[in-house]
C-alpha positions in Angstrom: -29.1 -15.9 39.1 -28.8 -14.8 35.4 -25.6 -16.7 35.1 -27.2 -19.9 36.5 -30.2 -19.7 34.2 -27.9 -19.1 31.2 -25.7 -22.1 32.2 -28.8 -24.3 32.6 -30.1 -23.3 29.1 -26.7 -24.0 27.5 -26.5 -27.4 29.2 -30.2 -28.4 29.2 -29.5 -31.9 27.8 -27.1 -32.7 30.6 -29.4 -31.2 33.3 -32.4 -33.3 32.1 -30.3 -36.5 32.0 -28.7 -35.8 35.4 -32.1 -34.9 37.0 -33.8 -38.0 35.7 -30.9 -40.3 36.8 -30.7 -38.7 40.2 -34.4 -39.0 40.7 -34.5 -42.7 39.9 -31.4 -43.3 41.8 -32.7 -41.6 45.0 -36.0 -43.5 44.8 -34.0 -46.8 44.4 -31.8 -46.0 47.4 -34.7 -45.1 49.6 -36.3 -48.4 48.5 -39.4 -46.6 47.3 -41.5 -48.5 44.8 -41.1 -47.3 41.3 -43.4 -48.5 38.6 -41.8 -50.1 35.5 -43.4 -47.5 33.2 -41.8 -44.7 35.2 -38.4 -46.4 35.0 -38.8 -47.0 31.3 -39.9 -43.4 30.8 -36.9 -42.1 32.8 -34.6 -44.3 30.7 -36.1 -43.0 27.5 -35.8 -39.4 28.9 -32.1 -39.9 29.6 -31.5 -41.4 26.2 -33.4 -38.5 24.6 -31.3 -36.1 26.6 -28.1 -37.9 25.4 -29.3 -37.8 21.8 -30.1 -34.1 22.2 -26.7 -33.5 23.6 -25.1 -35.4 20.7 -27.0 -33.4 18.1 -26.2 -30.2 19.9 -22.5 -31.0 19.9 -22.6 -32.0 16.3 -24.2 -28.7 15.4 -21.6 -26.9 17.4 -18.9 -28.8 15.6 -20.5 -28.0 12.2 -20.6 -24.4 13.1 -16.9 -24.4 14.2 -16.0 -26.2 11.0 -17.8 -23.7 8.9 -16.2 -20.8 10.8 -12.8 -22.5 10.3 -13.5 -22.9 6.6 -14.6 -19.3 6.3 -11.4 -18.2 8.0 -9.4 -20.3 5.7 -11.2 -18.9 2.7 -10.5 -15.3 3.9 -6.9 -16.3 4.5 -6.6 -17.6 0.9 -8.2 -14.4 -0.4 -5.6 -12.4 1.6 -2.8 -14.4 0.0 -4.0 -13.4 -3.4 -4.2 -9.8 -2.3 -0.6 -9.3 -3.4 1.0 -10.5 -6.6 4.7 -10.6 -7.2 6.2 -9.2 -10.4 9.6 -9.6 -11.9 11.4 -8.6 -15.1 9.1 -7.8 -18.0 6.0 -8.4 -15.8 6.8 -5.2 -13.9 7.2 -3.0 -16.9 4.0 -4.5 -18.4 2.1 -3.8 -15.2 3.3 -0.2 -15.1 2.4 0.3 -18.8 -1.2 -0.9 -18.2 -1.5 1.3 -15.1 -0.3 4.4 -17.0 -2.5 4.0 -20.0 -5.8 3.8 -18.1 -5.4 6.0 -15.1 -6.6 9.5 -14.2 -4.5 9.8 -11.1 -1.0 8.8 -10.0 0.5 8.9 -6.6 4.2 8.5 -6.2 6.4 8.2 -3.2 10.1 7.4 -3.5 13.6 8.8 -3.5 14.1 11.4 -6.2 11.6 10.4 -8.9 14.1 9.6 -11.7 11.9 6.9 -13.4 8.9 9.0 -12.7 10.1 12.0 -14.8 11.7 9.8 -17.4 8.7 7.6 -18.1 5.6 7.9 -15.9 5.1 11.7 -16.0 5.4 12.2 -19.8 3.4 9.0 -20.6 0.6 9.9 -18.2 0.5 13.5 -19.6 0.5 12.3 -23.2 -2.4 9.8 -22.5 -4.4 12.5 -20.7 -3.9 14.8 -23.7 -4.8 12.0 -26.2 -7.9 11.0 -24.3 -8.9 14.5 -23.4 -9.3 13.9 -19.7 -8.0 15.3 -16.4 -5.0 14.0 -14.6 -4.1 14.3 -10.9 -0.6 13.6 -9.7 0.9 13.7 -6.3 4.7 13.4 -5.9 6.5 12.8 -2.6 10.3 12.8 -2.9 13.4 13.6 -0.8 13.7 17.3 0.0 16.6 18.8 -2.0 16.9 21.5 0.7 17.6 18.9 3.4 21.3 18.1 3.4 21.1 15.3 5.9 18.2 13.6 4.0 20.1 13.9 0.7 23.2 12.4 2.2 21.3 9.6 3.9 19.5 8.7 0.6 22.8 8.7 -1.2 24.3 6.3 1.3 21.4 4.0 0.9 21.6 4.0 -2.9 25.4 3.6 -2.9 25.2 0.7 -0.5 23.5 -1.5 -3.1 25.0 0.1 -6.2 27.6 -2.7 -6.6 24.7 -5.3 -6.8 22.8 -3.4 -9.4 25.3 -2.7 -12.2 27.8 -4.9 -14.0 29.8 -1.8 -14.7 30.4 1.1 -12.4 27.6 3.7 -12.5 27.5 7.3 -11.5 28.0 7.4 -7.8 25.2 8.5 -5.6 26.2 11.5 -3.5 24.3 14.1 -1.5 24.8 16.5 -4.5 23.5 14.1 -7.0 20.4 13.4 -4.8 19.8 17.2 -4.6 20.0 17.6 -8.4 17.8 14.6 -9.1 15.1 16.0 -6.7 15.4 19.5 -8.2 15.0 18.0 -11.6 11.7 16.3 -10.6 10.4 19.5 -9.2 11.3 21.3 -12.5 9.6 18.6 -14.5 6.4 18.8 -12.5 6.3 22.6 -13.1 7.1 22.3 -16.8 4.4 19.7 -17.5 1.9 21.6 -15.3 2.2 24.5 -17.7 1.5 22.4 -20.7 -1.6 20.6 -19.6 -4.4 22.7 -18.2 -6.2 19.6 -16.9 -3.2 18.5 -14.9 -3.4 18.9 -11.1 0.0 18.2 -9.8 1.4 18.5 -6.2 5.0 18.1 -5.1 5.8 17.2 -1.5 9.3 17.3 -0.1 10.1 14.9 2.7 13.0 14.6 5.1 12.3 10.9 5.6 14.4 8.6 3.4 12.4 5.9 1.7 13.6 2.4 0.9 10.7 1.5 -1.3 9.0 3.2 -4.3 5.2 3.4 -4.4 3.3 4.0 -7.7 -0.4 4.1 -7.1 -2.8 4.5 -10.0 -6.6 4.3 -10.3 -6.3 0.5 -11.0 -3.5 -0.8 -8.8 -0.6 -0.1 -6.4 2.9 -1.2 -7.5 5.7 -1.4 -4.9 9.3 -1.6 -6.2 12.9 -1.4 -5.0 16.2 -0.5 -6.7 17.4 -4.0 -6.4 16.2 -6.0 -9.4 17.0 -9.3 -7.6 14.2 -8.6 -5.1 10.5 -9.2 -5.8 8.2 -6.3 -6.7 4.6 -6.3 -5.6 1.3 -5.5 -7.2 -2.0 -4.8 -5.3 -5.2 -4.5 -7.2 -7.6 -1.6 -6.4 -10.4 -3.9 -5.1 -8.1 -5.3 -2.3 -8.1 -3.8 1.3 -4.4 -3.4 1.1 -4.8 -0.8 -1.7 -6.9 1.4 0.6 -4.5 0.9 3.5 -1.6 2.2 1.4 -3.8 5.0 0.0 -4.3 6.3 3.5 -0.6 5.7 4.4 0.6 7.7 1.4 -1.8 10.5 2.3 -0.5 10.7 5.8 3.1 10.7 4.5 2.3 13.8 2.4 0.6 15.5 5.3 4.0 15.4 7.1 6.0 16.7 4.2 6.6 20.2 2.9 4.2 21.0 0.1 5.4 23.3 -2.7 3.1 26.0 -4.0 3.4 25.5 -7.7 1.3 28.5 -8.5 4.3 30.6 -7.6 6.2 29.8 -10.8 7.4 31.8 -13.7 6.5 30.7 -17.3 8.9 28.1 -18.7 9.8 27.8 -22.4 9.8 24.6 -24.3 13.5 24.5 -23.6 13.8 26.5 -20.3 16.6 28.9 -20.0 19.0 29.1 -17.0 17.5 32.4 -15.9 13.9 31.0 -16.1 14.9 28.0 -13.9 16.8 30.1 -11.4 13.7 32.4 -11.0 11.4 29.4 -10.8 13.2 27.9 -7.9 13.5 31.2 -6.1 9.7 31.6 -6.4 9.2 28.1 -4.9 11.4 29.0 -1.9 14.1 26.6 -3.1 16.9 28.9 -4.2 19.7 27.1 -6.0 23.1 27.1 -4.3 25.2 30.3 -5.1 28.0 28.0 -6.3 25.9 26.7 -9.2 27.1 27.7 -12.6 25.1 27.8 -15.8 26.4 24.4 -16.6 25.1 23.0 -13.3 21.6 24.5 -13.9 21.7 23.1 -17.5 22.4 19.7 -16.0 19.2 20.0 -13.9 17.2 21.0 -17.0 18.5 18.1 -18.9 17.7 15.7 -16.1 14.2 17.2 -15.9 13.1 17.1 -19.5 15.5 14.6 -21.2 15.9 11.9 -18.5 16.5 8.4 -19.7 14.8 5.4 -18.3 17.3 4.3 -15.6 16.1 0.6 -15.8 16.2 0.2 -19.6 18.1 -2.8 -20.6 
């Protein structure tokens, strides 16, 4: 009954026209006299019903068009949610993000560019502007041999496309040292800025993209300069989606307790670094010589921008 009533209301114009037409038609078939004014009224009623139906249909179509236009507008807004960056645009976008942010979230391979540029610049700006800084770093675990080897294979696969001249080969050992250097850099800077809250998370999942999220935007990059880099502004939904995604990734990684570190000098000694990694539960391989540890120190505190041209 409810369905019938609802259908009748939705199709009221048709019901009126059909009812009037059937009534007049039945009377005509039965040869019953029908006054001219009744016939005229019925015709007007049918016409009115048809006009009502036309107006209703037009209103429905207008509503559909508006809905379609609204959907198109949202689609166009979504298209502008992501902006591509290339060449100097990428470096300029990273510069702007570093100068104004009070937080930085990084997820990538070993954090070479992070410790060479992002970390020192963000710390310097926090000191200059006398504000706090929060950093969360998610990199490949140097203690996971399989993850290090997998990341090295990934980087080496595209190495011939990235350099005109042969570069240092990516191996599991190099991956381990680069990650260890990022851990050391995080500890070193933490001891030099009281307002720096920094966490390091070690993952066994090999990433193919790099995520740099600041308080103003998210920048997604790759190691291949021939491919497009992406920028998402903070006021876009995609920014929040990735903010949640990066948080979940860190939840599944191993978090280092950076409070368990020994004091590090301005130029850390080999013994200081060895004790630091032991305190973090990341003891260096017994085969490492002082020169090997010195290499990690150099990578941590004197890293060069790997993408400088």
